[in-house]
Each structure stands twice: as C-alpha cells, then as structure tokens.
PLY file of the C-alpha trace (Angstrom):
ply
format ascii 1.0
element vertex 669
property float x
property float y
property float z
element edge 668
property int vertex1
property int vertex2
end_header
24.11 -91.76 190.28
24.36 -94.98 188.24
25.99 -98.18 189.48
29.10 -97.46 187.40
29.35 -94.00 189.05
29.39 -95.37 192.59
32.76 -95.21 194.36
34.00 -98.77 195.07
34.30 -99.93 198.69
36.72 -102.23 200.49
35.24 -105.75 200.70
36.57 -106.16 204.25
36.04 -102.86 206.15
33.40 -101.43 203.74
35.19 -98.07 203.69
34.82 -96.13 200.44
38.02 -95.71 198.41
39.26 -92.19 197.79
41.93 -90.80 195.47
44.35 -90.03 198.31
43.27 -92.87 200.59
44.58 -96.43 200.99
45.47 -98.15 197.70
43.05 -100.89 196.51
44.42 -104.43 196.08
42.77 -107.19 194.04
41.58 -110.38 195.76
41.46 -113.66 193.77
37.64 -113.32 193.74
38.07 -109.96 191.87
36.75 -107.94 194.83
38.82 -105.00 196.14
40.49 -104.73 199.55
42.23 -101.62 200.90
45.91 -101.49 201.82
45.01 -100.87 205.49
43.12 -104.17 205.74
45.91 -106.02 203.93
48.58 -104.77 206.33
46.48 -105.28 209.47
44.92 -108.66 208.64
44.65 -110.79 211.78
46.64 -114.02 211.39
47.42 -113.11 207.79
43.91 -114.13 206.65
41.41 -111.82 204.92
37.71 -112.69 204.67
35.83 -111.06 201.77
32.45 -109.87 203.07
31.01 -109.83 199.53
31.46 -113.53 198.71
32.68 -114.86 202.13
35.86 -116.26 200.56
38.92 -116.38 202.82
42.37 -115.53 201.45
45.62 -116.54 203.19
48.07 -113.72 202.51
51.05 -115.95 203.27
50.16 -118.11 200.25
48.77 -115.37 197.97
50.63 -112.39 196.54
48.03 -109.66 196.00
48.61 -107.15 193.22
47.40 -103.57 193.18
44.01 -103.13 191.50
45.04 -100.79 188.67
41.55 -100.87 187.15
39.84 -99.61 190.29
42.59 -97.07 190.91
41.81 -95.53 187.54
38.08 -95.84 188.19
38.50 -93.93 191.48
40.56 -91.30 189.63
37.87 -90.71 186.99
35.00 -90.75 189.53
36.84 -88.17 191.66
37.35 -85.93 188.62
33.69 -86.33 187.66
32.03 -85.84 191.08
34.60 -84.09 193.32
36.65 -81.96 190.91
36.52 -78.95 193.27
38.52 -80.91 195.86
41.49 -81.47 193.50
44.48 -79.14 193.93
47.36 -78.33 191.59
50.19 -80.84 192.07
52.75 -79.12 189.83
54.00 -76.48 192.28
51.86 -77.47 195.31
50.65 -73.87 195.44
47.23 -74.81 196.83
45.34 -73.58 193.75
42.33 -75.52 192.51
43.19 -77.80 189.59
41.32 -77.43 186.28
42.97 -80.02 184.03
45.09 -83.19 183.94
48.33 -83.91 182.06
48.41 -87.60 181.26
52.10 -87.63 180.26
53.24 -85.90 183.47
50.47 -87.50 185.60
49.82 -84.17 187.34
46.84 -81.92 188.10
47.35 -78.35 186.87
45.75 -75.03 187.84
44.99 -72.36 185.21
48.41 -70.72 185.66
50.32 -74.00 185.39
48.16 -74.99 182.43
49.26 -71.88 180.53
52.91 -72.42 181.48
52.69 -76.10 180.50
51.49 -75.18 177.02
54.19 -72.57 176.51
57.25 -74.53 177.62
58.98 -76.27 174.73
59.47 -79.54 176.63
55.74 -79.94 177.47
53.91 -77.88 174.85
52.94 -81.03 172.91
51.46 -82.72 175.98
47.72 -83.32 175.75
45.94 -81.50 178.60
42.46 -82.73 179.49
39.98 -80.36 181.12
37.92 -82.01 183.86
34.64 -81.30 182.06
35.90 -83.08 178.92
37.52 -86.11 180.58
35.98 -89.50 179.85
36.94 -92.98 181.17
39.61 -94.20 178.77
42.48 -96.62 179.05
45.90 -95.01 179.49
48.49 -96.38 177.06
51.50 -94.30 178.05
54.54 -96.57 177.45
56.26 -97.93 180.54
60.03 -98.38 180.89
61.93 -101.50 181.91
63.02 -101.59 185.57
66.29 -103.34 184.55
67.16 -101.44 181.36
65.97 -98.00 182.42
65.54 -96.31 179.01
64.00 -99.23 177.11
60.24 -99.45 176.58
58.22 -102.47 177.72
56.62 -103.46 174.40
56.97 -107.27 174.50
55.21 -109.96 176.53
56.81 -113.26 177.58
53.96 -115.80 177.46
55.93 -118.35 179.47
56.82 -116.00 182.35
53.64 -113.91 181.86
55.78 -110.78 182.17
56.30 -107.54 180.23
59.85 -107.15 178.86
61.84 -104.75 176.73
63.82 -105.46 173.55
67.05 -105.90 175.46
65.49 -108.40 177.86
64.34 -110.34 174.79
67.93 -111.23 173.92
69.15 -111.70 177.50
67.18 -113.73 180.03
64.18 -114.32 177.75
66.06 -115.40 174.62
64.60 -118.94 174.56
61.05 -118.02 175.59
57.87 -117.55 173.59
57.57 -113.78 173.18
54.93 -111.71 171.37
54.35 -107.99 171.03
52.29 -106.31 173.74
49.63 -105.23 171.21
49.13 -108.84 170.09
48.91 -110.15 173.67
46.48 -107.38 174.69
44.27 -108.02 171.64
44.15 -111.73 172.50
43.08 -110.96 176.08
40.48 -108.45 174.85
38.95 -111.05 172.55
38.92 -113.59 175.39
37.20 -111.10 177.71
34.60 -110.34 175.05
34.06 -114.08 174.66
33.64 -114.42 178.43
31.14 -111.55 178.35
29.05 -113.33 175.71
29.12 -116.64 177.58
28.28 -115.05 180.94
25.49 -112.98 179.38
23.98 -116.15 177.97
24.25 -117.86 181.37
22.71 -114.82 183.06
19.77 -114.88 180.62
19.17 -118.56 181.42
19.24 -117.79 185.12
16.75 -114.98 184.59
14.45 -117.33 182.67
14.82 -119.97 185.39
13.89 -117.48 188.12
10.85 -116.39 186.11
9.70 -120.00 185.71
10.08 -120.56 189.46
8.01 -117.46 190.20
5.35 -118.66 187.75
5.42 -122.06 189.44
4.82 -120.37 192.79
1.85 -118.44 191.38
0.50 -121.63 189.78
0.82 -123.44 193.09
-1.17 -120.68 194.80
-3.90 -120.82 192.13
-4.05 -124.61 192.37
-4.26 -124.36 196.15
-7.20 -121.92 195.95
-8.99 -124.04 193.34
-8.59 -127.28 195.29
-9.81 -125.69 198.52
-13.01 -124.64 196.75
-13.44 -128.12 195.21
-12.85 -129.92 198.49
-15.31 -127.71 200.39
-18.05 -128.20 197.72
-17.58 -131.98 197.61
-17.88 -132.35 201.37
-20.99 -130.18 201.87
-23.40 -133.14 201.34
-21.35 -135.40 203.60
-20.42 -132.93 206.37
-21.66 -135.06 209.29
-19.48 -138.02 208.29
-16.56 -136.30 206.55
-15.58 -133.39 208.85
-12.54 -135.17 210.19
-11.48 -136.46 206.78
-11.88 -133.00 205.29
-9.53 -131.54 207.90
-6.96 -134.22 207.17
-7.05 -133.49 203.44
-6.79 -129.74 203.96
-3.79 -130.25 206.24
-2.26 -132.59 203.66
-2.81 -130.01 200.94
-1.35 -127.21 203.06
1.71 -129.30 203.93
2.30 -130.28 200.30
1.83 -126.68 199.17
4.27 -125.37 201.77
6.79 -128.05 200.87
6.50 -127.23 197.15
6.79 -123.49 197.76
9.71 -124.01 200.13
11.50 -126.05 197.46
10.76 -123.40 194.84
11.92 -120.62 197.18
15.19 -122.46 197.88
15.76 -122.91 194.14
14.94 -119.23 193.54
17.34 -118.10 196.28
20.17 -120.25 194.88
19.58 -118.98 191.37
19.42 -115.35 192.55
22.79 -115.74 194.32
24.35 -117.19 191.16
22.78 -114.40 189.12
24.22 -111.75 191.46
27.66 -113.38 191.27
27.47 -113.43 187.48
26.35 -109.76 187.48
29.32 -108.79 189.66
31.76 -110.55 187.31
30.19 -108.89 184.27
30.45 -105.49 185.96
34.14 -106.02 186.66
34.87 -107.18 183.11
33.05 -104.06 181.87
35.29 -101.93 184.08
38.39 -103.80 182.85
37.44 -103.16 179.24
36.71 -99.51 180.12
39.70 -98.63 182.27
42.46 -101.22 181.87
45.54 -100.58 179.83
47.07 -103.29 177.69
49.50 -104.22 180.42
46.62 -104.37 182.89
44.72 -106.65 180.53
47.61 -109.06 180.31
48.14 -109.16 184.07
44.41 -109.66 184.78
43.97 -112.50 182.29
44.59 -115.37 184.72
42.35 -113.83 187.43
39.37 -113.35 185.13
39.99 -116.61 183.23
39.96 -118.77 186.38
36.85 -117.33 188.00
34.95 -117.17 184.67
35.76 -120.80 183.90
34.55 -121.85 187.37
31.21 -120.11 186.78
30.80 -121.46 183.25
31.62 -125.05 184.25
28.61 -125.01 186.60
25.65 -126.58 184.86
23.26 -123.92 183.59
19.74 -124.21 185.08
16.88 -125.26 182.86
13.41 -123.73 182.78
11.54 -125.06 185.80
8.06 -126.53 185.21
5.95 -127.25 188.30
3.33 -129.99 187.73
-0.22 -129.12 188.83
-1.75 -130.94 191.79
-5.28 -132.35 191.51
-7.91 -133.48 193.95
-8.86 -137.17 193.52
-12.66 -137.74 193.50
-12.56 -141.24 192.01
-15.30 -143.68 193.12
-17.53 -140.95 194.49
-20.53 -143.33 194.25
-18.95 -145.68 196.79
-17.87 -142.88 199.11
-20.39 -143.70 201.88
-19.09 -147.24 202.23
-15.46 -146.14 202.05
-15.68 -142.90 203.95
-12.64 -143.60 206.11
-10.29 -143.74 203.11
-12.01 -141.36 200.68
-10.06 -138.49 199.12
-6.38 -137.71 198.75
-4.17 -134.87 197.58
-2.30 -136.46 194.68
1.23 -135.39 193.76
1.58 -132.93 190.93
2.01 -134.48 187.51
-0.71 -137.13 187.83
-3.06 -137.26 184.81
-6.24 -135.49 185.90
-8.43 -137.53 183.49
-7.35 -140.79 185.13
-8.71 -139.76 188.55
-12.10 -138.27 187.58
-15.22 -139.93 189.08
-17.27 -141.90 186.49
-20.46 -141.49 188.52
-21.53 -145.14 187.89
-22.75 -147.65 190.46
-22.63 -151.47 190.24
-24.59 -154.12 192.19
-21.68 -154.35 194.57
-22.03 -150.60 195.16
-25.77 -151.05 196.02
-25.01 -153.85 198.49
-22.29 -151.72 200.03
-24.80 -148.86 200.47
-27.33 -151.16 202.18
-24.66 -152.56 204.48
-23.55 -149.08 205.40
-27.15 -148.01 206.12
-27.62 -151.04 208.41
-24.44 -150.20 210.28
-25.58 -146.61 210.68
-28.94 -147.74 212.10
-27.21 -150.01 214.62
-24.90 -147.17 215.61
-27.89 -144.86 216.14
-29.59 -147.42 218.45
-26.43 -147.86 220.49
-26.16 -144.11 220.75
-29.71 -143.79 222.13
-29.16 -146.60 224.65
-26.02 -144.96 226.00
-27.35 -141.39 225.95
-28.47 -141.45 229.58
-25.12 -142.73 230.76
-23.36 -140.08 228.69
-25.67 -137.41 230.11
-24.73 -138.38 233.67
-21.07 -138.52 232.77
-21.40 -135.08 231.16
-22.84 -133.60 234.34
-19.96 -135.03 236.36
-17.42 -133.70 233.86
-19.05 -130.25 234.01
-18.83 -130.25 237.82
-15.13 -131.17 237.70
-14.51 -128.46 235.11
-16.20 -125.81 237.27
-14.10 -126.83 240.27
-10.94 -126.64 238.16
-11.87 -123.16 236.92
-12.51 -121.96 240.49
-9.07 -123.27 241.51
-7.47 -121.59 238.48
-9.12 -118.26 239.33
-7.82 -118.44 242.91
-4.32 -119.15 241.56
-4.51 -116.16 239.20
-5.62 -113.89 242.07
-2.71 -115.06 244.23
-0.22 -114.60 241.36
-1.54 -111.09 240.70
-1.14 -110.11 244.35
2.43 -111.49 244.31
3.25 -109.51 241.13
1.84 -106.33 242.63
3.95 -106.78 245.77
7.06 -107.46 243.61
6.36 -104.40 241.45
5.92 -102.26 244.56
9.19 -103.59 245.94
10.91 -102.91 242.59
9.69 -99.30 242.62
10.91 -98.84 246.20
14.36 -100.19 245.27
14.64 -98.06 242.14
13.49 -94.93 243.97
16.11 -95.67 246.60
18.98 -95.58 244.08
17.76 -93.35 241.22
19.32 -89.87 241.34
20.66 -88.08 238.24
22.14 -91.20 236.62
20.94 -94.12 234.50
19.57 -96.97 236.61
19.10 -100.53 235.30
17.82 -103.76 236.89
20.33 -106.49 236.06
17.85 -109.34 236.72
14.13 -108.69 236.44
13.31 -111.64 238.71
15.67 -110.48 241.50
14.55 -107.24 243.18
17.21 -105.96 245.59
20.00 -103.40 245.57
22.60 -106.01 244.61
20.97 -106.31 241.17
20.47 -102.56 240.58
23.18 -101.04 238.35
24.00 -97.32 238.51
25.62 -95.76 235.43
27.25 -92.95 237.41
28.17 -89.50 236.05
31.96 -89.41 236.26
33.83 -86.34 235.00
37.47 -85.63 234.24
38.98 -83.29 236.87
40.23 -80.51 234.54
41.92 -78.70 237.47
44.21 -81.70 238.15
45.21 -82.63 234.59
49.01 -82.97 234.24
49.33 -80.34 231.49
53.07 -80.98 231.14
52.20 -84.33 229.51
48.49 -84.44 228.52
45.46 -82.17 228.19
41.68 -82.21 227.64
40.69 -80.91 224.19
37.65 -78.86 223.19
35.57 -82.03 222.69
36.24 -83.03 226.31
38.57 -85.93 225.42
41.80 -86.74 227.28
44.67 -86.74 224.70
48.37 -87.69 224.96
49.81 -84.27 224.10
50.90 -81.53 226.52
48.95 -78.29 226.64
50.18 -75.36 224.56
49.32 -72.94 227.37
49.62 -73.76 231.05
46.91 -71.95 233.09
47.72 -70.61 236.51
46.80 -72.55 239.62
48.18 -75.16 241.94
47.08 -78.69 242.74
47.75 -80.32 239.35
49.22 -83.82 239.09
53.01 -83.78 238.61
53.89 -87.42 237.87
50.74 -89.24 236.67
50.19 -89.11 232.87
46.54 -88.11 233.00
43.95 -87.03 235.55
41.44 -88.33 238.11
37.69 -87.91 238.49
36.22 -84.81 240.15
35.05 -86.90 243.13
35.69 -90.38 244.60
33.31 -93.29 244.06
30.28 -93.11 246.40
29.32 -95.92 248.77
26.22 -96.80 246.80
25.57 -100.30 248.17
24.99 -101.47 244.58
27.14 -101.95 241.43
28.43 -98.76 239.73
29.40 -98.69 236.04
31.22 -96.42 233.55
32.92 -96.80 230.16
35.90 -95.37 228.23
36.16 -95.27 224.42
39.75 -94.70 223.22
41.01 -94.09 219.68
44.61 -95.30 219.21
46.87 -94.90 216.16
50.55 -95.89 215.94
53.12 -93.89 213.95
55.75 -96.57 214.65
55.97 -99.92 216.49
56.20 -99.78 220.30
59.29 -101.07 222.13
60.57 -101.46 225.68
57.15 -102.08 227.29
55.73 -98.69 226.21
52.32 -97.83 227.74
49.32 -96.77 225.60
46.53 -96.14 228.12
45.37 -97.00 231.65
42.10 -96.97 233.64
41.62 -97.93 237.28
41.01 -96.79 240.88
43.24 -95.88 243.83
43.21 -94.05 247.16
43.49 -90.27 247.31
47.12 -90.18 248.49
48.24 -92.53 245.64
46.95 -90.45 242.72
50.31 -88.82 241.97
52.88 -91.27 243.34
54.00 -92.59 239.93
53.32 -92.16 236.20
50.86 -95.13 236.33
48.94 -97.24 238.90
50.28 -100.69 237.92
52.81 -100.87 240.76
50.87 -99.09 243.53
49.40 -100.78 246.64
45.63 -100.46 247.31
45.03 -99.86 243.59
43.31 -101.80 240.80
43.96 -101.02 237.14
43.83 -102.25 233.56
46.46 -101.00 231.12
47.27 -101.51 227.42
50.99 -101.71 226.64
53.79 -103.38 224.68
54.32 -106.80 226.32
57.79 -108.36 226.46
56.34 -111.74 227.46
54.00 -112.16 224.45
55.92 -109.98 222.00
52.97 -107.72 221.10
50.45 -105.25 222.52
48.49 -106.77 225.43
45.79 -105.78 227.93
47.05 -106.34 231.48
45.18 -106.10 234.82
46.96 -105.37 238.11
45.93 -105.37 241.76
47.87 -103.83 244.62
51.08 -103.65 242.61
50.91 -107.25 241.31
50.25 -108.54 237.81
46.99 -110.58 237.62
46.18 -111.38 233.99
47.54 -110.56 230.52
45.45 -110.82 227.34
47.57 -110.73 224.12
46.81 -109.35 220.65
44.86 -106.27 221.74
45.90 -104.50 218.50
48.69 -104.93 215.90
52.07 -103.44 216.86
52.71 -102.02 213.39
53.18 -98.53 211.99
49.90 -97.12 210.68
47.73 -99.41 212.85
44.54 -97.66 213.97
42.01 -99.07 216.41
39.16 -98.07 218.74
39.25 -99.67 222.21
36.02 -99.66 224.25
36.28 -100.78 227.88
33.79 -100.91 230.75
34.46 -100.83 234.51
32.00 -102.08 237.17
32.69 -101.49 240.88
30.64 -103.05 243.71
31.55 -101.91 247.23
29.18 -104.50 248.75
30.74 -107.48 246.98
34.23 -105.82 247.20
34.80 -106.46 243.48
35.95 -104.48 240.47
35.77 -105.89 236.93
37.10 -104.73 233.56
35.30 -105.73 230.33
35.77 -105.36 226.58
32.54 -103.70 225.39
33.17 -104.33 221.67
33.70 -108.08 222.18
31.11 -108.26 225.00
33.59 -110.21 227.18
34.73 -109.96 230.79
38.49 -109.33 230.75
39.24 -109.72 234.48
37.45 -109.59 237.86
39.43 -108.54 240.96
38.08 -109.76 244.35
38.57 -108.53 247.92
39.04 -104.90 246.87
39.93 -102.76 249.92
37.18 -100.12 249.98
37.55 -98.93 253.58
38.78 -95.58 252.27
37.26 -93.76 249.23
38.57 -94.85 245.83
39.24 -92.39 242.98
38.80 -93.34 239.29
42.02 -92.63 237.30
42.57 -92.14 233.55
45.98 -92.14 231.80
47.16 -91.76 228.17
50.79 -92.30 227.05
53.29 -92.76 224.11
53.30 -89.14 222.74
56.31 -89.85 220.50
54.90 -93.05 218.96
51.31 -92.17 218.07
48.02 -90.61 219.16
45.65 -91.61 222.00
42.28 -89.92 222.65
40.08 -91.17 225.55
36.37 -90.31 225.85
34.29 -90.92 229.01
30.91 -92.60 228.38
28.70 -92.24 231.47
25.12 -92.00 232.73
22.33 -92.17 230.17
24.88 -92.05 227.29
25.70 -95.72 227.99
23.86 -98.16 225.71
22.78 -100.77 228.28
21.76 -103.91 226.35
20.61 -107.25 227.74
23.90 -108.81 226.60
25.85 -106.18 228.52
23.72 -106.79 231.64
24.46 -110.51 231.42
28.18 -109.77 231.06
28.11 -107.57 234.21
26.21 -110.22 236.20
28.84 -112.79 235.11
31.67 -110.45 236.17
30.17 -109.97 239.67
29.17 -113.60 240.27
0 1
1 2
2 3
3 4
4 5
5 6
6 7
7 8
8 9
9 10
10 11
11 12
12 13
13 14
14 15
15 16
16 17
17 18
18 19
19 20
20 21
21 22
22 23
23 24
24 25
25 26
26 27
27 28
28 29
29 30
30 31
31 32
32 33
33 34
34 35
35 36
36 37
37 38
38 39
39 40
40 41
41 42
42 43
43 44
44 45
45 46
46 47
47 48
48 49
49 50
50 51
51 52
52 53
53 54
54 55
55 56
56 57
57 58
58 59
59 60
60 61
61 62
62 63
63 64
64 65
65 66
66 67
67 68
68 69
69 70
70 71
71 72
72 73
73 74
74 75
75 76
76 77
77 78
78 79
79 80
80 81
81 82
82 83
83 84
84 85
85 86
86 87
87 88
88 89
89 90
90 91
91 92
92 93
93 94
94 95
95 96
96 97
97 98
98 99
99 100
100 101
101 102
102 103
103 104
104 105
105 106
106 107
107 108
108 109
109 110
110 111
111 112
112 113
113 114
114 115
115 116
116 117
117 118
118 119
119 120
120 121
121 122
122 123
123 124
124 125
125 126
126 127
127 128
128 129
129 130
130 131
131 132
132 133
133 134
134 135
135 136
136 137
137 138
138 139
139 140
140 141
141 142
142 143
143 144
144 145
145 146
146 147
147 148
148 149
149 150
150 151
151 152
152 153
153 154
154 155
155 156
156 157
157 158
158 159
159 160
160 161
161 162
162 163
163 164
164 165
165 166
166 167
167 168
168 169
169 170
170 171
171 172
172 173
173 174
174 175
175 176
176 177
177 178
178 179
179 180
180 181
181 182
182 183
183 184
184 185
185 186
186 187
187 188
188 189
189 190
190 191
191 192
192 193
193 194
194 195
195 196
196 197
197 198
198 199
199 200
200 201
201 202
202 203
203 204
204 205
205 206
206 207
207 208
208 209
209 210
210 211
211 212
212 213
213 214
214 215
215 216
216 217
217 218
218 219
219 220
220 221
221 222
222 223
223 224
224 225
225 226
226 227
227 228
228 229
229 230
230 231
231 232
232 233
233 234
234 235
235 236
236 237
237 238
238 239
239 240
240 241
241 242
242 243
243 244
244 245
245 246
246 247
247 248
248 249
249 250
250 251
251 252
252 253
253 254
254 255
255 256
256 257
257 258
258 259
259 260
260 261
261 262
262 263
263 264
264 265
265 266
266 267
267 268
268 269
269 270
270 271
271 272
272 273
273 274
274 275
275 276
276 277
277 278
278 279
279 280
280 281
281 282
282 283
283 284
284 285
285 286
286 287
287 288
288 289
289 290
290 291
291 292
292 293
293 294
294 295
295 296
296 297
297 298
298 299
299 300
300 301
301 302
302 303
303 304
304 305
305 306
306 307
307 308
308 309
309 310
310 311
311 312
312 313
313 314
314 315
315 316
316 317
317 318
318 319
319 320
320 321
321 322
322 323
323 324
324 325
325 326
326 327
327 328
328 329
329 330
330 331
331 332
332 333
333 334
334 335
335 336
336 337
337 338
338 339
339 340
340 341
341 342
342 343
343 344
344 345
345 346
346 347
347 348
348 349
349 350
350 351
351 352
352 353
353 354
354 355
355 356
356 357
357 358
358 359
359 360
360 361
361 362
362 363
363 364
364 365
365 366
366 367
367 368
368 369
369 370
370 371
371 372
372 373
373 374
374 375
375 376
376 377
377 378
378 379
379 380
380 381
381 382
382 383
383 384
384 385
385 386
386 387
387 388
388 389
389 390
390 391
391 392
392 393
393 394
394 395
395 396
396 397
397 398
398 399
399 400
400 401
401 402
402 403
403 404
404 405
405 406
406 407
407 408
408 409
409 410
410 411
411 412
412 413
413 414
414 415
415 416
416 417
417 418
418 419
419 420
420 421
421 422
422 423
423 424
424 425
425 426
426 427
427 428
428 429
429 430
430 431
431 432
432 433
433 434
434 435
435 436
436 437
437 438
438 439
439 440
440 441
441 442
442 443
443 444
444 445
445 446
446 447
447 448
448 449
449 450
450 451
451 452
452 453
453 454
454 455
455 456
456 457
457 458
458 459
459 460
460 461
461 462
462 463
463 464
464 465
465 466
466 467
467 468
468 469
469 470
470 471
471 472
472 473
473 474
474 475
475 476
476 477
477 478
478 479
479 480
480 481
481 482
482 483
483 484
484 485
485 486
486 487
487 488
488 489
489 490
490 491
491 492
492 493
493 494
494 495
495 496
496 497
497 498
498 499
499 500
500 501
501 502
502 503
503 504
504 505
505 506
506 507
507 508
508 509
509 510
510 511
511 512
512 513
513 514
514 515
515 516
516 517
517 518
518 519
519 520
520 521
521 522
522 523
523 524
524 525
525 526
526 527
527 528
528 529
529 530
530 531
531 532
532 533
533 534
534 535
535 536
536 537
537 538
538 539
539 540
540 541
541 542
542 543
543 544
544 545
545 546
546 547
547 548
548 549
549 550
550 551
551 552
552 553
553 554
554 555
555 556
556 557
557 558
558 559
559 560
560 561
561 562
562 563
563 564
564 565
565 566
566 567
567 568
568 569
569 570
570 571
571 572
572 573
573 574
574 575
575 576
576 577
577 578
578 579
579 580
580 581
581 582
582 583
583 584
584 585
585 586
586 587
587 588
588 589
589 590
590 591
591 592
592 593
593 594
594 595
595 596
596 597
597 598
598 599
599 600
600 601
601 602
602 603
603 604
604 605
605 606
606 607
607 608
608 609
609 610
610 611
611 612
612 613
613 614
614 615
615 616
616 617
617 618
618 619
619 620
620 621
621 622
622 623
623 624
624 625
625 626
626 627
627 628
628 629
629 630
630 631
631 632
632 633
633 634
634 635
635 636
636 637
637 638
638 639
639 640
640 641
641 642
642 643
643 644
644 645
645 646
646 647
647 648
648 649
649 650
650 651
651 652
652 653
653 654
654 655
655 656
656 657
657 658
658 659
659 660
660 661
661 662
662 663
663 664
664 665
665 666
666 667
667 668
C-alpha cells in the first residue's frame, strides 16, 4: 500500500480514522485531530504529536477537515468496500455503488430502482471498482436563503455567499465568482508546490554534501593516522607521548567535526520531513478538495507555506580537509616537545610541507641535543641503583596490597553467599502459587517481599439484581438477564467480594483493577462510578458502598460536589480522607481506562491505593484494624449513565516494574 493509500491517523491519540468514526478536524499545522480528542482536551489545549505544536482551543476555532474526510471515504471504498452497507433503505444489503447527488450507498436492488425512477434516473451512479479520487463540485445552498446556490465568494469576509446575499449584507464588499476564487487558490497552491519542491531539492543536496563531508572526514582520519604512525617510527623512543597527544587531538577534532555535521544533518532532515508533509497535504488538497474547500484552506496553507519559505534555504556544505603538519622535520630532535600538530581543515597543505633542508643553526641544535642526551644517560646510570632499590620496595608494597585486596574479596564473597542464602530462605518462606518480588535487593527480610496474590471474584455472592460477571470474567454495571437459584448473594452492595479474606502473610500483598468507563451523559448528584476496598465479613452487605462503613478502607470514583467534576476519593472507617480532582472529564461520550493498584501490609497496618497509569501513590491509610480478617470488595455503579467494566489483574499477570516497586516502597514508608 502506497503512502497515499494509508488511512490518516489522529495526531493526538494516533487512532486511525474510519468512515463512521470520529470526524477529523484540521489543526493550524495542517495535521488532523479526531473529534473525540477535541471534545476531551484537558484544559482546552491540544498537543500535536507530529510537530509538537500546542493549540489552545479557547483561542482557535477548528474547522472540519473536509479533505481528509473525502480521503477516508475513497480509501474505505477502495480497500474495505465489502464493509459498506446500503444506506437508502437501511436493509442491511451490501452496497455496490455510490450516488454523488444523493450522497448514499446503494445495493444492486436500490441501484436498479434509482435508475428507473424519474426523479433520480439522471443521477450519475459510480460503481466501487470504477471510483477514483476526484473533487466533488455539487453546488451547495445558502443557509440564509435556502433555495439559492452559493456561487460567489466575498474576499473581504472570506465567505461563500449566494446572489441574494450579494445585494443584502455584502453589497459593498469585494465579491468574485466561486470559479474565479478557486482558480486563484489553485494557482497559488501550484506555486507553493513549485517553491517547496525547489526548497526540498536544496535540502536533499545539502544532506548529500554533509554525508560526503562525513565520509571525507573518515578518509582523512584514516590517512592521517597512517602518516602519523610512519613519521614517528624512527623517533619512537622520544616521541611516544607526543604521538599519543596528537592522536587524541585528531580523534577529538574528528569527533567534533562529525558531531557538527550530524547535528546539521539532523536539522536538515527534520526540515525536509516537514516540507514533505506539507507537500503531501497540498497534493491531497489538489486531489480531493472542492472549490469551496480550496477557498477555505487558502489561509491555512498560505501561512504555513510562507513560514517555511521565509527560512533561509541551506547551501551545499563543503568540509575542508585536515592535514598533518610535518614542517621543520630536520629540526625535530631539538624541538621534540613541540613537534607536530593537527591543523584545522582549510589550511593550505603546500604551506606546511617539510622542506627537508638543514642550516648551520640546525647542526648546532643537533649537537646541543646530543650533548643533553649524553648527560641524561649518565645521570640515569648513576641513579639506576637507587631506582632499583626503590623498585624492590614498591614491589613489596604492591604485593602486600594485593594480599589485602584478595582477603577483602574473599570476605565480600562469603557475605554475598550468606545474603543469597538468606534471600532464598525468605523467598521460599513466602512463595506459594503467586508472583513474589523483592522490593529492595539490598534488604532481605519479609517486610520487603511483595506477594501478588491470586484474588478472585466470588461469583456466588454477586448482586445479580444490579451487576453481573460476563463471559470474559469482568464485573459490569448491568443486572443479570437470568438469576440462578441459590442463597447467600449480596442484597445491597453494588458488586461482589473476593472468594476468601486476605491472609495474614506477614509481608505486603498486592493486586490491581483495570476498569473501562464510558459516559452516555454527564453525572449529577454525587453519582458513583466504581469502588475498591476492604472491610470485615459482617460489613460486606450493610450498604450499597463502603465509604460510610466503620472498620473499612476504600477508594471510590464519583461525581464530586466540592470540586465540580469527577474525583477519586479515599475513605477510612466512614470518614473522608483525601479527594483528587479531574479523574476523567464529566462529559457525554467521554471514555477512559482507569488502572488502580492496592497494597495491604498487615505487619505495618497500612493499606495504600495507587494510580498505575500515572505511577503515583494516591493515598496511604495508616493504623488499619486487622485484628479480624478483611475482605476485598469490588463495586460498579451508574447503570443509567454509562458503562463500567472492571477486570482483576492478579498474580503473575501483574507487570511488576522497578518503578512500580519504588512506588510501593514509597506508599509503605
């Protein structure tokens, strides 16, 4: 499938657009965003993930992306035609053609009827196999003067008008025919295409020159390494240190040059990609947009194109070649400490070549150097005995240090073996049929061993008058269609409990709940959405939720009168502890997945609730009364306002990351 055949995606949630899905809107950067993201934008700000540009919806009025809507339509017809059904009579038959005038899909029966009815027999019906991306130019009618066509364009208001509007509100404005305005925009878009194509070609040439510069730098580096090594072979005893310095200098300069080139290449590639994206969209506009679309898109495309074109176009990059300076090679012995240098690129190579000539001053310098070397050799022989004795002493100290180091390693190994043995004993003491994790590797005791216990919904106690467990094992906020026989079910609580109470493990126990929530309408009057928590056996069916019960701890999500939105609230022994606002938007159509974790430690007498998606501790409750067994509870609510589905995530199904371990340690500290 080519790039033009790929279904566009929302630049915020990355969900692929579909024909019957959320409508695409056009951001100022010409990237699409779905209607769901527009309506649920946090704080009224949308961040485009393609170009990282933020858009404040309170200051910007987004228009529907008519070009991409038509692109999605044609891609659906081309690749998913078997999924399209007849929309004429909604009879469920598979559609085979499209009527552009009626804007309806037709099955074979409706197609025959359409062609035989006098009112529609002249309509052009397009079979799916013959449809090609073309701009629709069906005339639109004025919203004010219902039966008048929109065939004029007010250049001052930038608005389509009819003939009657021309002599009413728009009498004193500059007005042209729609065909003239559309042709002007088409020419401008073609001009933008030419300019952007030229800029893109320059960017391509610039990237190629940078790549060639990188290759040239590598070749120069290899050549200079060979030259440096050959030059220093005859002087190895005196020039080893200097050689290392030059090689390091060369490596540093090479890395710096390549880093600069790589940064330039990265910048140019980003600009090239941006230019490619704009060209692609203009191509789609020219392919799909109607004349009215062209007029409405002019300012969008004009602004962003002008911004790109006003940026200075890059020039072909030429990287000067570095050279190795061997000037004054004949005087090297007398100037060994300063001989050699890696010269910057661009220096004339001829000006630094050695002339291989020696003057009288050079001869005197050689004799002086030889005399100094002889004196140095004598001093070396005189001090050799002293150095030999010092060497023996140094060797003795080194051996003693190595013996001490070996003893330290042996002690450390014995300590590690004891710690590993202790770790195994602890893990064997708590490992049963559940996932076991060590919260801190350096602390080996039961207080740092986490058990991901295997909780299960008690299907025999589910309050089937209000909720039920579906075939996937999820707790949902709808009553059961059939009520099985048997006693012992909960009568008041909107949910169920676990099959058994929490064990006295002597170490932290952990489980998670993943809940999918969708609202059909906004919540009011402190409506509950879901609840998780623990309570004693006799309190499991006292009320419809745990929030007001003594000897209970819970976290619930509900409409909050205090903050005027949907909040997450924790309660202990019937008292409100903490309220976190903005859990999800309280708007019709809002859909969200909530992922919470619960850790209970009977030794520390603590229970903590965390937000797994945000990796944050929501609330930690201390001094939990665990003298009697505590039962995990799970509740789902609001059947008339939306859907709630809660899944238990337990045991080895829990993804225990290092970040999650750190969050649990923080919650229990």
